N, C-alpha and C positions, 0 to 999 in steps of 0.2 A: 527486972523481971525474969523469972525462971522459964526456960522454954519447955514444951512438952516432950516427953520421951518419945524416941522412934519405936513404932510397933515392931516387935520382934516375931521371928517365924517360930510358931509353936505347934504348926500342924506336921513338920517332918522332923525326924530324929536323927542327929548325924553321929556317927560312931566315933568315940575317941580311941584313938591308936595307942598313944603313950601319953599318960596323965591327962591333961586338958587339951592336948594336941589331937585335932580331928584329921581324918583322912585327907581332905582338901588341903589343910596346912601343911601336912607332911609332903604331898605332892608338890606344893609350891616351893618349898624349902628344898626338897630333893632335887627339884628341875634347876633351880638357881644355883645350888652349890655344885651339882653335877656339871653344868655348863661352865662354871668357874674352873672346875678341876681339869676338864678337857682342854680349854684354853691354856691353862698353865703347862699342861704336859706336851701339847703340839704346837703352841704358838710362842711360850715365853723364851725359849732359848733362841729362836730365829728373829723375832721381832719384839723384843721386850717393851718398846715404847708403845706399841698398839695393843699388845697382849694384856699388860697390867691394868689399863683402864677398864677394858672389857671385863676382866676378871673381877674387879671390884664393883662394876656395875651389875653383873650378873648375880654376884652374891648378895648385894644389897637388895636388888629387886625381888629375889626370892625370899628373903627374910621379910621384907615389907608386904608382899602379898600374903604372906603367912601370918604376920603378927601385928600389922599396922593398920588398925581400922580408923575410919574417918567418920565422925558422927554416928558412931556404933554400927557402921556398915564396912565390909571388908573392901579392900583396893580393888579386887576384880569386879565388884558392882559398879563402882564409879567409872572404871575403865569401859565397861559394857554400856553403860549409860551415855557415855561421851561419843562412842562411835555410833550408837543408835540415834542420838540427836542430830549428828552430822549428816548420815545416809539416809535416815527415814524420819524426816521432820514432821511435826503435826500440821495436817492440812485440814481446813474447813471449807466446805463448798455448799452452795445453796442450789437445790435441784427443784425445778417446778415443772409440773405437767404441761403447763401453758406455754412455756418458752421452748422453741426449738433452736438448738445450739448449732445444728448441722447445716442450716440454711447458707447459701453462698453469700447472702447479704449481711449476715450478723456481724462479722468482723469489721466490715466497712459501714457500720450503722452511724458511727460519729461523723464521718467525713459526709455521708448523705444527708445527715440532719443539718449539719453547719452550712451545707450548700443551699438549704431551703430558706435560711435565715437571712433577714434584712439587716443592713449594717446598724440601725438602731437596737435590734434584738441582739446582735453580737456583743455590742457594748454592754447590755444588762447581764450578760453571762459573767462579765469580768467584775461584777459588783461584789464587794465583800460579804461573807456570811453574816457578820454582825449588822451590817446596814439592812440587810434583807430582813433579819429577824426583828430588828426594831421597828422597821416599816410594817411588819405583819402584825406586831403587837399594838401599833398605834392606830391601825385601820381596822382591827377586829373589835368593834364598839356597836353597842346598840343605838340605832338612830330611828327615832320616830317619824313616821311619814307626815310630812307637812304640806299643806295646800300652798302651791306656788302662786302668788297674786301676780297679775299683769302689772308691767310698770306704768306709771301715769304719765300721760304726755300733756305738756303745757303748750297751748297754742298761743302764739303773740299775736296781738291785735293788728289789723292792716292799717296802713297810713290813713285811709278814708275815715276809720273808726277813731283814730287818735285825734284827727282834726275835728270831727264832730264833737267828741268829748270836750276838747279845749274850748270850743265855741260855747258849749252849754255851761262850762264852769265861768267864762267871762260874763255871760248874759246873767247867770245867777249872782255874780258879785255886784253888777250894776243895778240889780232891781232894788227898789225902795224898801227900806226897813219898815215893817209894820209895828206901830206902837201898841196895837190892841193885843190883849193877853189871849193866849189860846186857851180853850176850856180843858181843864184837866179832870181826869177820873177821880171819883171820890176814893179814898184809900180805905181798904177793907182790913180790919184787924182780926187776926185769928182768935178763936175762943180759948178758953183754959183747957178744955178737952183735946182740941186739936194741937196745942202746945205740948200737952203731956203725951200725946201719941207720937208727935214728932221726935221727941226726946227718946221715946223708947225704941223707935225705928232706927234713930241714929245710934244708939247703943248696940243693937242687933247688927246693924250695918258694920260697925267697927269689929265686932267679934268675929263676924264671917270673914272680913278682910284679914284678921290675924290667922284664921284657920287656913285661908287660901296661901298665905305666906309660908304657913308651916308645911303644907302639902307640896308646894313648889320646891322647898328645901328637900323634902323626901325624894322627889322626882330627880333632883340634881345629884343627890347621894347615890341613887341607883344607878345612874349613868356613869358615875365615877368607878362604882364596883364592877360594872360590866367590862371596863378595861383591863381589870387585873387578870393576868393568866390563871386558868383553873377556876374561874368563877362558875357557879351553877346557874346557867342561862335560863333553865325552866323555872327556877324560883324567882329570879330576877324578872322574868316576863310576867309572872303571876302578879308580884308585888307592883310592878309598874301598871298593870291593868287595874288594880284595885285603888291605886293612887289616883289614875286619871279619871276613873268613876267618881271618886270623891270630889276631885276637882270640878268635875261637870256639875255635881250636885250643888256644891257651894255657889258656883257661878249662877245657877238657877235661882237659888234663895236670893243672891244679891240683886238679880235683875227684879225679882218680885218686890223686894223692899225699896228699891229705886222706884218702882212704878207707884208704890203706896206713898212714898214721900212726895212724888210729884203731884198726886191727887190732892194731898193735904196742903201743899204750897200753892195750888191752883195754877201750876205751871205745866204745859204739856210735856212729857218725856217722849221726844221723838225716837231717841235711841233704844227705848225699852222693847218696842215692837220688833225692831231689828235684832236685838239680842235674843229674844225669845224664839224668833224664827231660826236664827243661827244655831241656837242650843237644841232646839227641837230635831233640827236635820243633821246635827253633828254625829259623826260615826266615832265609835271608840278608836283611838290610835293603835296601830299596829306596830310591832317591833320586827324589824328585820335584821338578820345576823349578817354583817358584811365582812368576809374574810380578806378581800382584796379589792382594789380599785384599778387594777391594771388589766388591760384586755388579754384575752387567750391565756389565762392563768387557770390551770385544772385545780378546783377546790370542791370540798364537799364535807358531808357529815355522815358517819356509818353508825347505824344502830342495829339492835337485834329485833326479833319479832315483836317484843313487848315495848320497846322504844328507848330501852337503856343504851347508853354510849358504849361503843366497842373499842378497845384499845389494842394496839398490835396488829390491825388488819393491813395486809400488804396490799397496795393499790397500783396496778401497773397499766400504764397506757400505751397503746400499740398504734402504729401509723397504718397507712394502706397496705404496706408490704408486710404487715404482722410483725414489724420489728419493734421492740420495747424502747420507747423515747423518754418515758418517766417511770420511775419506781419510788413510791411514797410509802409511808407508814402512819397510821393514825395515832394521835396522842391520847391522853386520859379523856378528853371530851369528845373523842370519835372524830376529831377533825383532821383533815389532811389538805395541803397546800403545797403546790409546786413554787420553786424559787424564780424560775425564769418562764417567759410565755412561749407559746408554740406558734408555728406558722398556721395560716388559715387551712382548712380541710376537715375531713372526717376522721375520727379517731375512735378506737374502741377501747374500753375501760374493763379490766378484770379485777376482781377481789379475791383475797384468799385469807382464810383462817380456819384453823383445825376445829373440826366438829360443825362447821357451818356452810351453808351454800349461798351464792350470790348469783344474781342475773348478770349477764354480760351486757354492759351499757354502751351505747352509740352517741357521741357528741360531735356536733358540726361547729366548727370555730370559724367566726365571720369578722374577727377584729373587734368584738365587742366584750364587755365585762360579763363574766360568768357568774350568775349567782350560785350559791352553794348547792351543790348536787347532793340531794339526801337519798341514801340507800339503806334498806331494811334487809337483813339477813333472815334466812330461813334455815332451819334445822336440816343436817344431813341425816337422811334416813340409814345411810350405810353405817355412819359413825355411831349412831344411836343403837343400832343394832348389835355393833361390835362391843360397846360398853355394857349392854344389857347381858 
């Protein structure tokens, strides 16, 4: 692969003194040869072992600086770049108007923070970054809110109840067997129309059950997609709501068909009324975005005034002494998540992004899991006027 040519200086004109030799080349060559000649005159007779190496070095250095380019650039350019890189290295620093570096507690902020941690939280700090990232991805899932049913309690019968039951069983076994036949109810056969209606309802029930199975597969697929990093949570939430509404509708139809079958078969459907009541009072399931299950972890989502996710927003958490204890940056979904928990107390959260303004938030940590903090930006009137 051929490399690109180095840009050449075409804005300045260099005067050629002799042929193609410029004034700068003549100066380098003259300085090197002149230094070699002076060393030869004054030092070669008294100290030849020292003089001759210096003479050769001065002559070759003058010729190299004059006629020996490296990558189409003269040797003096590389010499100046070398010393510039050593004595004036490139430095980049982040300056924020919200951080005050002149406070006396700023340089000792790490020791102050570690002193407030418990031994359990100190062990979390030593957790590898890969383990924290994998745990964050596994925990950032969509979980529908389900009603928790109370556990069933089985009460064992008392000894008196057991004894009474045993006596009744023995008396029943000793009772004489009656030889008289018990009167039986006459069997009622269904008519042809009832049989036809029963078959049609059974077909409809089977179709509805198949549709319910398909909708459940769609819901399971949506939950799998929500685990993938970078998934569109808004679209997945909309699809989940549609699927849940369709599932409720199909369950309603299944309950009605079950009721009709019970009427045709002359058997009371006790569970039908219960299903109808539960379905009519059921609320649509909501989706909650869970970023962490560890207490005292700062996390949240940042959006603009329209609701679009903001990437690259700097989120800084300050303690009571206004010292920064966490500095985070939002991802493509506008999410930010700290890797280690904070100690209990009141903290201030500030957000920064060019052209936008954010309210300063105050969070109180009490050893509980913090739900995602949702922050909406507002336009910076100063920046808007400057761009206009």
